[in-house]
N, C-alpha and C positions, 0 to 999 in steps of 0.2 A: 651176851652183854648184861651186866648187872643193873644198869639204869642208875648208877651212882657216880658222882665225881670220884675218880680213882685217887687213892692215896699211895702208901707204901713207897714214898720218896721217888715217885715218878717225876720226870723232868719236863719242863716246858720253859718258855722264855718270853720276855717282853718283846713286842713285835718289831719295834723300830731297830733297824740294822743299818750299818754303815756301808753296805755293799752298793756297788754300781753294776755288778754282774748279777742279773736277775736269776739266772739258772743256778749260780753258785749259792745265792742267798736261800733259794727254795731247797736246794740240796742240804744245806746246813740245818734248816728248820726241820727237815724230815729226819734228821739223825736223833732227835729228841724223842722221849717216850710219848709225849703228847704234842704232836706237830701242830704248826700254826702257819698262817700265811703272813709273810714278812711285809713290813712297811719300809720303803726305801727312799727317804727324802733326798739322798744324794744322787739318786737315779733321776728323779723328777720331783718338782715341787708339788705336783698333784699327789704325791705319796706322803706328804706331810700329814701328820695325824689330824691336825685341825682342818686342813684343806679337804681331806677325805670326808670328814664329818660334815663339811659345809656343802657337799654336792647337793644341788637342787634346793638348797635353803634360800628362800626369797630374800632379796636385799643384799646378797653377798657381792662384794666388789673384789674380784681376784685379779691381781696383776702378776702374771707369770714372770715377766722380765725383772721386776723389782722384788719379786718373791714376797708380796704383801697380801694380807687377807684383812679386808675391812667390811664395814656394813653401812648401808645407806637406808634410812627410814623411808625416804621417797621411793627408792627402788623396791623396798619391801612392799609398799602399798601397790605398786604397779604389778608385781609378780605374784602376790598372795593368791589372787583369784585362780590363776592357772594351777598353782600348787594344790589348792583345795580340790580342784577338779580331779586331780590324780591321787587323792589321798587313799583310795582303796586299791591302788595299783601297786602290788609288791615290787615289781621291777623298778619302779620309780624311786624306791627307797633303798635299793640294793647298791652295792659299790660297782660302778661301771668299769669297763676295761680301760677307759681313759684315766681314771683315778687310781687304778691299781694294775700293775703289770703282772702281778703274781696271783691275785685272788681267784681269777677264773681258771688259771692253770691248776691251782690247788683243788678246786671243786671237780676237776676232771679226773683226779687220782682215785684209785681204789684204796680207801682208808678205813674200810669196815673192820679190819682185823686189829686196829690200834685200840688201846685202852680208852682213848678219847681223842678228840681233836678240838682246836680252839680258834675262835675268831676274836675280833676286838673292834671297839669304837670309842672315840673320845666321849666322855660323859657330858651332860648338859651344863653342869655347874662349871667345869673347867672350860668348856667351849664358850659359855656365856661370859666368863671372866676374861678370856683371851681375845675375843673378837670385839673390837671397839667401833662405835658408830661415828657419824660425821662430827660429833662434838667430843671425840676421844673418851667416851663413856662406855663402860662394858655393857653389852646388851642384856646381861643378866638383870640389870636394874631397870630395864624398860618394861613397864607394866603391860604394854601392848604385845611386845615381842616374846616375853618370857613364857607365858602359858603355851603359846604355839611352839616355842622351842622345845619344851619338855615333851610335848606330844610328838613332835617331829622326830626327835632323837629316840624316843621309845619305839616308834615304828621302824626306825632303821635297825635298832638292836634286834627286834623281834623278827624282821624279815631275814636278816643275815643268819640268825640262830636257826630259823626254820630250814634254810638252805643247807647249813652245815649238818643238821640232824639227818638229812637225807643221805649224807655220806657216812655218818656214824651216829648212832642213837645217843651216845654219851657226850655229844658235842656241847660245848659251853662257850660263853663269851666273857672276855675281860672288858668291863666298862671302866675305862681309865679316868679316874677322878682325883688327880693331884690337888685340884682346887678345894677339896674338902678340908684340907689343913687350914685354909683361911675361913671357911664357912663355920667351923666348929671351935674356933679360938674363943676362950672364955671372955676376953675383953672386947669382943666385937659389940657394936651397938644394936639398936632396934632394927636397922635396915638388914643387918645380917641375920638377926633373929627371924625376921620374916622370910628371908630366903631359905633358911634352914627348915622351917615348917613346910614351905612349899615343896622343897626337895623331898622331904620325907613322904608327903602325901602323893608325890608323883610316882613313887615306886610301884604302885599297883598297876601302872600302865605296861610294865614289863612282863613278859610271859616267863617269869622266873619259875623255878630256881636255876634255869640255865644261864642266867646273867650273874656274873661275879663282879662286885664292885671292887675295883683295884685302886686303893688310895695309898699312894706311896708317900712315905715320910722321909724327908731328907735328913741326913746326919744321924739317924737312928733315934731321935728324941721325938716322942709323940706330942704334938701340940693340939690334938683334936679331942673332942669329947666322945671317945669311943663307946662309953657306956650308953649314950643316947643312940649311937649308930647301931650297936649290936642288939639293943633292946627293941628294935623296930618289929612290929607285927607283920613281917613279910618273910617269904620263903627264900628271898634272895640272899645268899651268903655274902659276907663282906670280909675282905682281907686287907692286911697292911703288911708292909715289908720293912724290915729293920726296926724293931724286932718282929718275929712272927707271932701270930695269934693262934690259939687252939680252937678248933671247930669240929663238929661232927660231920660225917659224910652225909650228903643230902640225897634223898631218893627223888629222882627226876619225875617219876610217875605220880607221886602223891604230894611232893613238896614237903615231906616230913623228914626230920633228922633221924638217922639210924642210931640206935643205942650201941651198936657194935662198930668198932673201928673209928679212930679219930685221925684227922689229918691236919697238917700244919703247913700252910703256904709260907714259904720263906724266900726272900730275895737274896741273891748273891751277885756282887759286882766284881768282875775280873779286874785284876791289877794290870796296868799298862806295861807289862814286862816285855812283851813281844808283840810284833805287829801280826795281825791276822790278814790273810788275803781277802780282798774286797771285790 
């Protein structure tokens, strides 16, 4: 193993898949050069990417019947103490079998001969935008919840990455952050400016460079300040899809970019010409 994120047009895919057949979903994920564990929201609402990220987050109100994910500040206060007592317990921050039918099966496989393997988690900005409190306000703007949320999500990324690296030393994570397109829009006001600075400062909590910030841009037009994002003094690489960006391969052991060999992450969306078995 080289200790670098592999290039040479090796394939992987975003994790959310339409399957209801768990075995078939995993089988398909394993056909790619860089396999991953699928997220299957049609199989169970627990597999929704925001719900998975919310596991053990204090204050979460999850309604499986109505398929809703909300937040209560009163419930947050009640549950925070118990969560803090478990803050040094890696198992507490990992994805449980209840919240993923595939993840633990994936970890049981012999994946050492693959160029790399990949996991994923929803990022704190997108999570904070998506989850609303009792007043229909995104929890990202709650000064009490936000610092805890960044730390909580960083621990979840780091714990999962550590487990994946036991199966393959080149393992890496997609930290899915579609919410960055709102955070970096140039016309946003001072509230967004504050969130942007907080997000940048939070990156040191991740045990990069094994975490890859995946910020998808819809319709192919970038509305983000990518100059600010790419110029961060961090070893965590950042990717965008439609169009691709150029980056150097990153040495996992030193966090330094290699001068030889460039790679370009690029997203492809299949046309709905034929139905795939689910």
